[in-house]
N, C-alpha and C positions, 0 to 999 in steps of 0.2 A: 431384406437381405436373406438369402438362404443358399446353401450349397448341398447338393445331393449327398445323403449319407450322414448328415449331422442334424441334430435336433436340440432344442433348448427349452427351458421353462424358468419361471421365477414366481415366488410367492412371498407373502408377508408372514414370516414365521414368528415375529415378535421377539427377536433376539435382543434388541435394545429399545426399539420404539414400536408402538402399535400402529396398525393400518398403514404400513409402509413396506414396499418391496425390499427385502433384505437377504433373501436366499435364492441363489441361482444355480442352475445345473446345465452343463453342456455335455452332450453325449454323442459319441460316434456309434454307428451300427455295428462296427467291428473294431478290434484293437488296431490302432494306427500309429504311424511314426510320429513321435512327439519330442520336441526339443524345448528347453527352458533356459532362461537367464534370470539370475537372482541377485538380491541385494548384496553389496559388498560390505555392509555394516557387520561388525563382529558380533553384534547382538542380533540373532536371527530368530524369527518367530517359529513356532512349532510346525506350521504348515510348510514353511520354506525348507526346513530341515528334512521333513518327511518327503517332500517332492524331489528334493535334490537326490535323496537316496534312491527313490523309485525310478527316477528318470535315467539312472545309469543303464537301464535296459533299453532306453530309447523308444518305449512304447507306452501308450495309455489309451483309455477308452472313455473316461468321464472326468469332468472337472466340477467339483462342488465349491461354490464361493459364497461367503457370507460377508455382510457389512455390519457395523455396530460393535464388533469386538475383534481385536487384532490377534487374539490368542498368542501374544508375545510376552516374554518375561513371566511365564506362567508355570515354569518348572515341569516336573514329571506329570503333573495333572494336565497341563496343557498339551503335552505330547500324547497322553492317553486320550484326550478329547479329540485331537486331530485323527488319531488312528480309529477311534470309535465312529466318528462321523464318516470317515472314508469307508469303513466296513458297512455302515448303514446304507450308503449309496451302492456299494458293490452287491450287497445282499438283495436290495430292491431291484437291481438291474440283472442279477444273475451272472455277475462277472467276478473275476478274481480280485481280491483286495488290492493287489499291486497295480492294477490298471486304473484305480480310482485316485485322482489327485485332489488335493484340497487347497483352498486359498482363503485368506481372511484379511479384512481391513477394518479399522476402527480404533477404539481406545486400547492402549497398551496397559498390561498389568491386570486385566480382569479375566476371570475364567470364562471360557466359552459355554454358552447355554446349550449343552448337548441335547437335553430333553426337548427343547423347542425344535431343534433340527430334526430329531427323530420323529416327533409328532407331525412335522410338516412334510416328511418324506413321501407318504402315499400321494398327496396332492401334487407334489413336485414332479413325481414320476408320471402320474396320470395326465398331466398337462403338457408333457413334452411334445413339441411341435417344430417343424422346420421354420415356422414363421415367428418364433418367440425369441429370437436372438436379441432384439432391441429391448425386451423386458429385462434380460439379464444385465444389459448395459445400465438400466435404471436401478436395478437391485444392488449394484456395487457402488453406487454413489454415497459419499459421506458429506463433505462440505462442498462437493461439486454443485454447481448450479444448473448444469445441463448434462445429459448423457453424451458420451463421445464414441462415435462409430465411424467406420470408413470402409470402403471396398475398392478393389482394383481388379482389372482383367489384363492378362498378358498373353500374347501369342508366342508359344514356345514349341519349336519343331512342328509347326502346323496344327497344334492343339491349343484351344483356348483354356487357359488356366485361371481359375477364380480365387480371389482372396477376400476375406472379410474379417474385420477386427473391431474390438471394443477396448476402451481404456477408462480408467478412473484416476483422478488425481487433481488436486488443487492447492495443496500445501505440503510442507516437508518435501519440497522438490529441489533436488540438487544432485548432479552427477556424482558418483556413477549410479545410474537409474535414479529413482525418486520415490516419494510415497505414492506409488502407482501400482496398479495391476493392469495387465493387458492380456487379452486372449485373442489369438488369430487362428482362423480356420482356412484351409486351402484344399483343393481337390488335386493338387499336384502329386505325381508319383515320384518319390524321391527317397534316397537312403538317409538314415539318421545322420551320419557324419556331414553330409552336404547340407542337410536342413539346419543342423546346429551351426555350421560355418556361416551360412547365410544369415541366421539370426544374430550371431555375434557381430558380424559386420554391419547389419542393419541397426542394431542397438547403438553401436559406437557413433553413428552419425545422426541419430535421432534422439532417443531418450537420454543418451549421455551428453547431449548438447543443450539441455534445457536447465534453467535454474529459476526458482521462485524465491526461496528464502534460505538456502544454504544448508538445509538439513536433509539427511538421508535416512530413510525409514528402516524398520526391522522386517518389513513384510513385502518389499518390492519383488515383483516377479512378472515375467512375461512368458507365456506358454504358447507354442505353435503346434497345431495338429494338422497332419497331411494325410488324407485318406486314399489318394490315388484314383479317385473315381473319374478323373479327367482322361484316364487311360493314355496318357502321354508316354513316350519312350522313357524308361526309367532313368532318372537323373542320378548318376553315380560319379565316381572319381574321374571318369573319362569324358564327362559331359561338360566340357569347359564353357562352350557358348551358351548351352541351355542353363547352366548354373548361373552364369552372369546375368542372363535375362530374368531368371527367377529372383535373384538377389536384388536386382534393380527394382522390380515390382514390390517385393516385400519391404525394402528400405523406404520406398516412396509411401507405402501405406503406414509404416511405423512413424515416419516423419509427420504425416498428416495427424496421426493420433497425438504425437508429442506436442505439436503446435496447438492442438485443441486444449491440451492440458495447460500450457502457458497462457493461452487466451482466457482460460477460466481460473486463473490464479486467485487465491483467496483475497478478496478485497481489491483486486486489480482494476485499474482504470486505463492502463496503457499496456500495449503489447509491443515489445521492443526487440529488434534484431541488432545485435552487436556484430558488425562485420569488420574483421581485421584483414587487410590486404597488404601486399608487399612484404609478407613475412618470409623468413629464411626457410622455415619448415612448417608443416601442418601442426606439429606438436607445439612449436613456439607460438604460432598464431592462435591456437586454441587456448593456450595458457593465459595469454594476454586478454583474449576475449572473455574467457571464463572469469578472470579476476575483476574486470570491469562490470560484467553482467551480475556478479555476486556482491558488489559493493553496496552496502546499505545507504551510504551517502549518495551514490549515483542514483540508486533507485528512488530515494526520497526526493531527490532533485527533480526526477521525471514526474513524480506525483505532484510536486509543486509547480510544474511547468517552468522550471528555472534552467536556463541554458548555461549551467555552471560547468563549463568544459574543464576547469581546473580539477574537479573531482575525478574526471575521467583520466586525466594525466597522472594524478596522484595514484590512482588504482593501477594504472599501467606500470608505474615505477616500482610497485611492490610485488609485481607478478613473478619476479625472479628471472625474467627473460631480459637479456641485454638488448638495448636498442638505442638509437641516436635521437634524443628528444628534439634536437634542432632540425630534424628532417621530417617530423611527423605532421601530417595533415589530419584534421578532424572535421567531419561534416555531419549535420543533422538533416536528414533528407537530402535535398539538393543544395542546401545552404552550407557553404564552407565557413567554419567559425574559427579555425586555426590553420595557418599555413606556415610550414617550416618551423613549427614549434612556438609560434607567436600568435596571440589573439588578433583578430581582424577588426576589433573595435565595437562600439555600441550599436552601430547600424547592423552589423552582422549578427550580433547577439539578439537584437530585436527581431530580425528575420527568423533566427533559429527558435526563438521563443514562440513564434507563430506556428512553427512546425510541431512543437511539443503540445499544442492544443489538440492535435489529431490523436486517435486511439492507436493506430498502427504507426510505429516510428522506426526508421532505420538509422543507426549511427554507424558511420564508416570511418575507420581509423586506418590511414595509409602510413605504413612504417617505412616504405621505400627501401627495404633491405633485401627483398627477394621477390619471388613470383607466386607464393602460396596465398590463397584466400580461404578464410575459415569464418563460419557463422556460429554464434551461440545465441540462444533465444531466452528472453527473460520478460519480466513485467515490473511495474512500479511497486513500491512498498507504501501502502496507504494506512490511514487510521483504522479502516475497517479490518485490515489484516490483524491488527492487534486485538480488536474487539472479538473477532471470530475465534482466535486462538486462546484468548483469555477465558472465554466461556465454553470451550470445546466439550468439556465433560459434563456440563450442566444440562 
């Protein structure tokens, strides 16, 4: 994957582990329109706070990202480290400090190894290449088992617009956003307000619709850089149709990355779609789907391949959304297990249990109260999830 005007590199800097890619750099040839979305956690890591401030100008030229250390809950020293590493990048590239963004993922509460990053910077800059985007996707992995990348092409006003993105995340995944980082590049020519609007809309139906374990991180961020090399007609406040097409393509790419995160959930053996249909509104449908998707009892039942629909009903009942239990249908795949609020018996449960042996499972809940359909994406909760997180810092 490559887009004209962007280059990337990654090296093993030894920030936490030896001989493992852990420091990545994405660079634009020139300052470009850049938008971001960040964690809603009240506890925000130093790089999040720094980037939020710098992106008020709507432009950036470089993104430095490390794994192994979150640089969160690190006080004034952590902010000084974020500023120092951004200056290191800016100096090496010959750009203004304000154009260098930083991002971190890893263990919370430990100070960032600034010296290791400074020492690795010459190699990082020397190895910049349009062909090294995939290496950065590997460098940002923590408990991820696979790198996560995606690309899209959209025809907008007669011009072919390219998008490519990467993400990391496998645990601490719960809307809004998740323990995730994502970086997206596009050659679209677009103003900052419209790029930011498209990003917010895209995140709401992708990264904000996934859950693995109900935790939201201190470091979540997604950054989108648009360099305009596609030379399309500028997308501004008057470009209604063009903006809609761009937003559709961006959202599709973000959803692809979000679903890759769910599929790679820590210790996950099942990838589950909770589909609520017949809701009165999107908000109500999403809240019910979210509650079911986040239920530990539901998720452990999926791990055990137990068609325990009572747990789903119980989760729905505490969602805070009024509905009529006696009207609800629930299906696992194509197998209906509940009709009008009542279980359909052992034969239906046996057929539903067979569905649960698959890796990809769709649970459909029909409220029969309206016309809205909403999906939230989750995974099961396994023994390995506990083991991974019990040993995370060792």
